[in-house]
C-alpha positions, -999 to 999 in steps of 0.1 A, spaced: 776 -288 -1 773 -253 -14 748 -227 0 727 -228 -32 725 -266 -30 713 -267 6 691 -235 7 666 -220 -17 669 -182 -15 640 -177 -39 616 -196 -17 628 -177 14 622 -144 -3 588 -155 -15 580 -164 21 589 -127 30 563 -115 4 582 -111 -28 566 -126 -60 587 -152 -78 600 -130 -105 609 -102 -81 628 -127 -59 647 -140 -88 656 -106 -101 666 -94 -67 689 -124 -62 704 -119 -97 712 -83 -89 729 -93 -57 751 -116 -78 757 -89 -104 761 -59 -83 747 -38 -112 732 -50 -144 711 -42 -174 678 -59 -182 696 -84 -205 722 -93 -179 696 -97 -152 675 -118 -176 704 -141 -182 712 -146 -146 677 -147 -132 662 -169 -159 634 -144 -162 622 -133 -197 637 -100 -206 603 -85 -213 593 -93 -177 624 -77 -162 613 -41 -168 580 -44 -149 597 -65 -122 624 -40 -116 599 -12 -113 580 -32 -87 613 -38 -68 620 0 -70 586 7 -55 594 -16 -26 627 3 -21 648 -27 -28 667 -16 -59 677 16 -76 674 24 -114 699 45 -133 682 63 -162 709 55 -187 708 38 -221 702 10 -215 689 13 -180 711 -1 -152 698 -16 -120 715 -22 -87 702 -34 -53 701 -14 -21 723 -25 7 715 -58 23 708 -43 58 684 -18 42 667 -46 21 663 -68 51 647 -41 72 623 -32 45 613 -68 38 609 -75 75 588 -44 80 566 -53 51 562 -89 64 552 -77 99 528 -52 84 511 -78 63 511 -102 92 494 -76 114 468 -68 88 461 -105 82 456 -113 118 436 -82 125 413 -93 97 411 -128 111 403 -115 145 375 -94 131 359 -123 112 366 -150 138 334 -169 145 315 -144 125 291 -170 112 286 -184 147 276 -150 162 310 -146 179 306 -175 203 335 -200 204 323 -234 192 344 -261 209 318 -288 212 334 -322 202 368 -337 203 399 -321 187 432 -336 178 467 -320 181 500 -332 167 534 -321 179 547 -310 213 546 -273 205 509 -273 196 500 -294 226 520 -272 249 503 -241 237 468 -256 240 477 -270 275 486 -235 287 454 -220 272 432 -246 289 450 -241 322 444 -203 320 407 -209 314 402 -228 347 377 -213 371 379 -238 400 406 -264 396 433 -280 374 446 -315 375 478 -320 355 502 -349 351 531 -360 329 550 -392 323 587 -394 322 589 -389 284 574 -354 287 592 -329 309 577 -300 329 583 -269 308 588 -236 324 558 -223 305 535 -249 320 550 -244 354 544 -206 352 507 -211 341 501 -237 369 517 -215 395 497 -185 383 464 -203 387 474 -218 421 481 -183 434 444 -175 430 412 -193 439 419 -223 416 431 -255 432 459 -272 413 467 -309 417 498 -325 401 496 -362 392 528 -382 394 542 -417 399 570 -403 421 565 -371 440 602 -365 440 600 -360 402 577 -330 405 593 -296 404 585 -271 431 553 -253 420 540 -229 447 505 -235 458 500 -269 442 492 -303 457 508 -336 445 487 -367 441 501 -402 433 489 -422 404 476 -456 414 502 -484 410 480 -503 385 482 -473 361 519 -466 365 545 -475 339 523 -468 308 550 -465 281 529 -444 257 512 -421 282 521 -384 276 503 -358 296 469 -355 312 450 -322 319 416 -318 335 401 -284 340 371 -279 361 345 -306 353 342 -300 315 376 -299 299 401 -327 293 433 -331 273 452 -364 270 483 -372 249 504 -402 239 541 -403 229 550 -426 200 582 -446 200 598 -420 177 591 -393 203 561 -377 184 534 -365 208 497 -366 198 468 -354 219 430 -352 219 412 -325 238 376 -313 244 365 -282 263 331 -272 277 315 -301 259 292 -330 268 320 -354 259 343 -338 284 317 -338 311 313 -376 307 350 -383 304 363 -362 332 349 -382 361 359 -415 345 395 -403 341 395 -389 376 382 -421 392 409 -440 374 439 -418 380 436 -397 411 446 -415 443 449 -400 477 468 -368 478 504 -374 490 507 -361 526 530 -331 530 533 -323 493 516 -290 492 543 -267 478 530 -233 489 560 -220 507 563 -189 528 587 -163 514 621 -165 528 
């Protein structure tokens, strides 16, 4: 399979901020090396009347050079230079966009984060990110557990260890204490036998007495979670989940080791 059949360079350049015609003309000039408006139009499948304005826009971006001949001739700058300029522009636009979003975030709510209710997350990456954010928000304690289909990531371990190093108590739920990685300052608790072996269980996180996150893992490996923070729902659910899942702490499993 050829590169053009498996990859859409126009779409990729559009994702970096080039309008459709500019992306097509830029790709055409890469194929041509140098070319006139007619040659570019034929290769890029862009109306010749549109090539002139498009090439001027590309010149302003520093992506092509124009020779003032008759007819005018166009050529692209080097790929390394073009890549640097597109990446710089992408980062600049990204920074501006997220600066704006930060400024207007919760503007209509007076700046207070509104988390009341239950939220759903799809995909391990999103769930992992939210898990770490909720762990960091703990003021008193964290209860965290995983089943065998979801492994302890280094990111989660680092966040748990960071909290355990302070005034926050951290409890790790598990079916088998031997499966828990060494996380300094944490205490391991065994899940009651009647709740062990749940095939679809993913992860469970309880933070303080008002935040909970629970996930399931589908047969195809997809992880889906619900979470609620600082809400009435979470305050009701947290004690119910704790009563069902937290057995006695496993003796001798505190992993706060003295430095060697």
